[in-house]
C-alpha positions as CSV (number, residue, x, y, z in Angstrom):
1,M,66.5,87.8,94.5
2,K,68.2,91.2,95.1
3,T,70.0,92.5,91.5
4,P,73.5,94.0,92.3
5,A,74.1,97.0,90.5
6,S,74.3,96.9,86.6
7,T,75.4,99.1,83.6
8,P,73.6,99.4,80.5
9,P,73.4,95.9,78.2
10,L,75.9,95.0,75.0
11,P,75.4,96.5,71.7
12,E,72.5,93.7,70.3
13,P,73.3,91.4,67.1
14,A,71.4,92.2,64.0
15,L,69.1,88.9,64.0
16,A,67.6,87.4,60.8
17,P,63.9,87.5,60.2
18,K,61.5,86.9,63.0
19,P,60.0,83.5,62.8
20,D,56.7,83.3,60.4
21,A,54.2,85.1,62.4
22,D,51.4,82.2,60.4
23,R,53.3,79.6,63.8
24,P,50.9,77.4,64.6
25,Q,52.8,77.2,68.1
26,R,53.9,79.2,70.5
27,T,57.5,80.6,69.8
28,V,59.8,78.9,72.1
29,V,64.2,79.5,72.0
30,V,65.8,76.7,73.6
31,S,69.8,76.3,72.7
32,G,72.7,75.3,75.4
33,I,76.4,75.5,75.6
34,Q,78.6,73.6,76.8
35,P,81.3,74.5,79.9
36,S,84.0,73.1,79.2
37,G,87.0,75.7,79.4
38,T,86.6,80.0,79.2
39,L,84.1,81.0,76.6
40,H,85.7,82.8,73.8
41,L,85.4,84.9,71.4
42,G,83.8,82.4,68.7
43,N,81.7,81.5,72.0
44,Y,80.2,85.1,71.7
45,F,79.7,85.3,67.9
46,G,78.7,81.8,67.3
47,A,76.1,82.0,69.9
48,L,76.0,84.4,72.8
49,R,75.3,87.2,71.2
50,Q,72.3,85.7,69.9
51,H,71.3,84.6,72.4
52,I,71.4,87.6,74.8
53,A,68.8,89.2,71.7
54,L,66.9,86.4,71.5
55,H,65.8,85.9,75.5
56,K,64.1,89.8,75.2
57,R,61.8,88.5,72.5
58,Y,60.6,85.5,73.5
59,E,59.9,82.7,75.8
60,A,63.0,81.5,76.5
61,Y,65.6,78.2,78.1
62,Y,69.0,78.6,78.1
63,F,71.2,76.0,80.1
64,I,74.7,75.0,80.9
65,V,75.0,71.3,79.5
66,N,77.3,70.0,82.0
67,Y,76.2,66.0,81.4
68,H,77.2,67.1,77.5
69,A,80.5,68.5,79.5
70,L,81.7,65.1,80.6
71,T,82.2,63.5,76.7
72,S,85.3,65.6,76.8
73,L,85.9,67.1,80.4
74,K,87.4,64.6,83.1
75,D,88.1,67.1,85.6
76,A,85.4,67.6,87.9
77,E,86.6,71.3,89.8
78,A,86.9,72.0,86.3
79,L,83.5,71.5,85.7
80,R,82.4,72.8,88.6
81,K,84.6,76.0,88.2
82,Y,83.6,76.5,83.8
83,T,80.4,75.8,84.9
84,L,80.0,78.5,87.4
85,D,81.8,81.0,84.5
86,V,79.6,80.7,82.0
87,A,76.4,81.7,84.4
88,L,78.9,84.7,85.0
89,D,79.2,85.0,81.5
90,Y,76.2,84.6,80.2
91,L,74.8,87.6,83.7
92,A,77.4,90.1,82.8
93,L,76.5,90.2,78.8
94,G,73.0,91.0,79.5
95,F,70.7,88.5,79.9
96,D,67.8,89.4,82.3
97,P,66.7,86.5,84.6
98,T,63.3,88.3,85.1
99,R,62.3,87.6,81.1
100,A,64.1,84.2,80.5
101,N,65.3,81.2,81.8
102,L,68.7,80.1,82.9
103,F,70.2,76.9,84.4
104,L,71.9,73.8,84.6
105,Q,71.3,71.1,82.5
106,S,72.1,68.5,85.7
107,D,69.2,70.4,87.6
108,V,66.5,69.1,85.1
109,P,66.3,65.2,85.5
110,Q,63.8,64.5,82.9
111,V,66.2,65.8,80.0
112,T,67.6,61.8,81.0
113,E,65.0,60.6,81.1
114,L,63.4,61.3,77.9
115,A,66.8,60.6,76.0
116,W,66.0,57.1,77.5
117,L,62.6,56.9,75.4
118,F,64.9,58.5,72.4
119,Y,67.8,56.0,72.7
120,N,64.8,53.1,71.4
121,L,63.9,55.4,68.9
122,T,67.3,56.2,67.2
123,P,68.8,53.9,64.1
124,V,72.5,54.1,65.3
125,S,72.5,54.1,61.6
126,Q,71.5,57.6,62.0
127,L,74.2,58.9,64.3
128,E,77.2,56.7,62.9
129,K,76.9,59.5,59.9
130,A,77.1,62.7,62.3
131,V,79.8,64.9,61.2
132,S,80.4,66.6,64.4
133,Y,81.0,62.9,66.0
134,K,83.4,62.0,63.3
135,D,84.9,65.2,63.3
136,K,85.3,65.5,67.1
137,V,87.0,62.1,66.8
138,A,89.5,63.1,64.2
139,Q,90.5,65.8,66.7
140,G,91.5,63.2,68.9
141,L,88.2,62.7,71.6
142,P,87.9,59.2,72.6
143,A,85.4,57.8,71.0
144,N,83.1,57.3,73.9
145,A,79.2,56.1,74.0
146,G,78.1,59.8,75.5
147,L,80.2,61.5,72.7
148,F,78.5,58.6,70.6
149,N,74.9,59.3,71.9
150,Y,75.4,63.5,71.8
151,P,72.5,64.4,69.5
152,V,70.4,62.0,71.0
153,L,70.7,64.0,74.7
154,Q,70.6,67.2,72.1
155,A,67.4,66.6,71.2
156,A,66.4,65.7,74.9
157,D,67.5,69.1,76.0
158,I,65.2,71.1,73.2
159,L,61.9,69.1,72.9
160,I,61.2,68.4,76.8
161,Y,60.6,72.5,76.7
162,G,58.8,72.5,73.7
163,G,61.6,74.1,72.3
164,T,60.7,75.5,68.7
165,L,63.7,77.8,67.4
166,V,67.0,76.7,68.2
167,P,69.9,78.9,67.8
168,V,72.4,77.1,66.6
169,G,75.7,77.6,64.4
170,A,76.1,75.8,60.7
171,D,77.9,73.1,62.2
172,Q,74.7,72.0,64.5
173,K,72.2,71.6,62.0
174,Q,72.6,68.0,61.6
175,H,72.0,67.2,65.3
176,I,68.4,69.4,64.8
177,E,67.4,67.7,61.7
178,I,68.2,64.3,64.0
179,T,66.0,66.0,66.9
180,R,63.5,66.8,64.0
181,D,63.1,62.9,63.5
182,L,62.8,61.6,66.7
183,A,59.9,64.5,67.5
184,Q,58.3,63.1,63.7
185,R,58.8,59.9,65.2
186,F,58.0,60.1,68.6
187,N,54.8,61.6,68.1
188,L,53.8,58.3,64.9
189,T,55.2,55.9,67.1
190,Y,53.2,56.9,70.3
191,C,50.6,59.7,70.0
192,P,49.7,60.0,66.2
193,D,45.9,61.5,66.9
194,A,47.7,64.0,69.2
195,P,51.3,64.6,68.7
196,L,53.5,65.7,71.8
197,F,56.3,67.5,70.2
198,P,56.1,70.3,67.8
199,I,58.9,70.2,65.2
200,P,61.8,72.5,65.6
201,E,63.1,74.8,63.1
202,P,66.9,75.4,63.4
203,Y,68.0,79.4,63.9
204,I,71.4,80.2,62.1
205,L,73.1,83.3,61.2
206,E,74.1,83.0,57.6
207,D,76.1,86.4,58.3
208,V,77.9,85.4,61.1
209,A,81.1,84.0,59.5
210,V,83.1,81.4,61.2
211,V,85.7,83.4,63.9
212,P,89.1,83.3,63.0
213,G,91.5,81.6,66.6
214,L,95.0,83.3,66.5
215,D,96.6,80.6,63.8
216,G,93.8,81.9,61.4
217,R,92.0,78.3,61.7
218,K,88.5,78.6,63.6
219,M,88.3,79.4,66.7
220,S,88.4,76.6,69.2
221,K,89.6,75.6,72.7
222,S,91.0,72.1,70.4
223,Y,93.0,74.4,68.2
224,A,94.0,76.8,71.9
225,N,94.1,79.3,69.4
226,T,91.5,81.2,71.6
227,I,91.0,84.8,72.6
228,G,88.9,84.7,76.0
229,I,85.7,87.1,76.1
230,F,86.5,88.4,78.8
231,D,90.6,88.5,78.4
232,E,91.8,91.9,79.3
233,G,95.3,93.7,80.5
234,K,98.8,92.0,79.4
235,T,96.5,88.6,78.5
236,L,94.6,90.5,75.8
237,K,97.8,92.0,74.4
238,K,100.0,89.5,74.6
239,K,97.0,87.1,72.6
240,V,96.6,89.9,70.2
241,M,100.3,90.0,69.0
242,S,100.5,86.7,68.7
243,I,97.6,86.6,66.0
244,V,99.6,84.3,63.0
245,T,100.2,87.0,59.7
246,D,102.5,86.9,56.8
247,S,105.7,88.8,56.0
248,T,104.4,91.6,53.8
249,P,107.2,94.4,54.7
250,L,105.6,97.4,56.5
251,E,106.1,99.4,53.6
252,A,103.9,97.5,51.5
253,P,99.5,97.3,50.2
254,K,98.2,95.1,52.1
255,D,94.8,92.8,51.2
256,P,92.6,93.4,54.5
257,E,90.8,90.7,53.1
258,K,93.1,88.1,53.3
259,C,94.2,88.9,57.4
260,T,93.1,87.5,60.3
261,V,93.8,90.5,62.2
262,F,91.5,92.3,59.5
263,A,88.7,89.4,60.1
264,L,89.0,90.4,64.0
265,I,88.5,93.9,63.8
266,K,85.6,94.0,61.3
267,L,83.6,91.7,64.3
268,F,83.9,94.9,66.5
269,A,84.3,98.4,64.4
270,D,81.4,100.3,63.2
271,D,81.2,100.7,58.8
272,E,83.7,103.9,59.3
273,T,86.5,102.5,61.5
274,R,86.3,99.3,59.8
275,A,86.8,101.6,56.4
276,R,89.3,104.1,57.7
277,I,91.9,100.7,58.2
278,A,90.7,98.7,55.1
279,A,92.1,101.7,53.0
280,A,94.9,102.2,55.6
281,Y,96.2,98.4,54.7
282,R,96.0,98.7,50.8
283,A,97.8,102.2,50.9
284,G,100.5,100.5,52.6
285,G,102.9,101.5,55.3
286,Y,100.6,100.2,57.7
287,G,101.7,97.9,59.5
288,Y,99.8,94.6,61.0
289,G,101.5,95.8,64.2
290,H,99.4,98.7,63.6
291,A,96.1,96.7,63.2
292,K,96.8,94.4,66.0
293,K,97.2,97.5,68.7
294,E,93.6,98.7,66.8
295,L,92.3,95.2,67.6
296,F,93.4,95.1,70.9
297,R,91.8,98.7,71.7
298,L,88.7,97.5,70.0
299,I,88.0,94.2,72.0
300,S,88.9,96.4,74.9
301,D,86.2,99.1,74.7
302,Y,83.8,96.5,73.2
303,F,83.7,94.3,77.0
304,A,84.3,96.8,78.8
305,E,80.7,97.2,80.6
306,A,80.8,93.6,80.9
307,R,83.7,93.1,82.6
308,E,82.5,95.8,85.1
309,R,79.3,94.3,85.2
310,R,81.2,90.7,85.6
311,R,83.7,91.6,88.4
312,E,80.5,92.9,90.5
313,L,78.5,89.7,89.9
314,E,81.6,88.2,91.6
315,S,80.9,89.4,94.5
316,H,77.8,88.2,94.4
317,P,77.8,84.7,94.4
318,D,74.6,83.8,96.1
319,Y,72.5,86.2,93.7
320,V,74.0,84.2,90.9
321,M,73.1,80.7,92.5
322,D,70.1,81.9,93.0
323,V,69.7,82.8,89.4
324,L,70.2,79.1,88.2
325,R,67.8,77.5,91.4
326,E,64.8,79.8,89.7
327,G,65.6,78.6,86.2
328,G,66.2,75.5,86.9
329,R,63.2,75.4,89.2
330,K,61.1,76.5,85.8
331,G,62.8,74.4,84.0
332,R,62.0,71.3,85.8
333,E,58.0,72.4,85.8
334,K,58.3,73.0,82.2
335,A,60.2,69.7,81.4
336,E,57.7,67.4,83.8
337,A,54.2,68.6,82.1
338,Y,55.8,67.0,78.8
339,M,57.7,64.4,80.7
340,A,54.5,63.3,82.2
341,R,52.6,63.0,79.3
342,A,55.8,61.2,77.4
343,R,55.3,58.2,80.5
344,E,51.3,57.7,79.2
345,C,51.8,58.5,75.6
346,A,54.5,55.1,75.8
347,G,53.2,52.9,78.5
348,L,55.1,53.8,81.3
349,L,52.9,53.9,84.3
350,R,54.4,55.1,87.8
351,T,53.7,53.7,91.3
352,F,54.1,57.6,93.3
């Protein structure tokens, strides 16, 4: 694969402490992201930034979970577009395919095969208690079997590669608990003397606050309140200027900690800039319009190099596909090693 010209990587986050060095197994980082729409700042600060940093440190498998996306997205053309967009976003943000693996969930058929084994070990009552399922149904998503069984397929996603460390948001912690339960259940049921699956740990950055959207709620495609990672120019400016604020007059002092605009500024600004803007809020004479202009500049500058990288990558679609193909090949190789043993443990004969 010939790599297109690149620019320096984005700043890395301050990661939580490294996993315990005394762990008996090698650390394998596993995580996926849904191609159900344009990736936004919440996706970046909640997941992608950590993925990019971790893949430089450990063996890592990151996959675009297009099977999971089918639980809510029924437009085939949109799914294809969003899937490739996610690949472009990862590469533009600094993912190095020579150091880890990026691929499509659907390119590893062993995942759905393992999920079937797990379905037969999963109590329905456990899935009925899943908070994420209840929340999504409450938001209006149809209560289909795919959505209901989402945590089981997610468990297969993680365990088929021997995942031991799973970077997720706090809202996914329950799903990782289900994954841990299934790993233990399979091991105890089928291979108690020689456990097949490691018991993974969630990797949750407690200091990463929920990224607020344009309306002050959690930034989410479901709420249509997002700022895209690669929004720019008039599109970005229009969104930033539409952020909901209160009616405090320009001349009055304001509390920056109660302002959505400042909450977003804190994600991008260095300590000095953050302190300067906070002081301006409290002094009065500094309006929300001023803060929004600062935020627009900070976002534009932060992703400037990544935007250039992404434009370059868009002109090399064959390279992007090669990255996904090679990642998928390595993913299948790793997955089949686990699946071959899982079949044997469960008593599944094969004649080919």
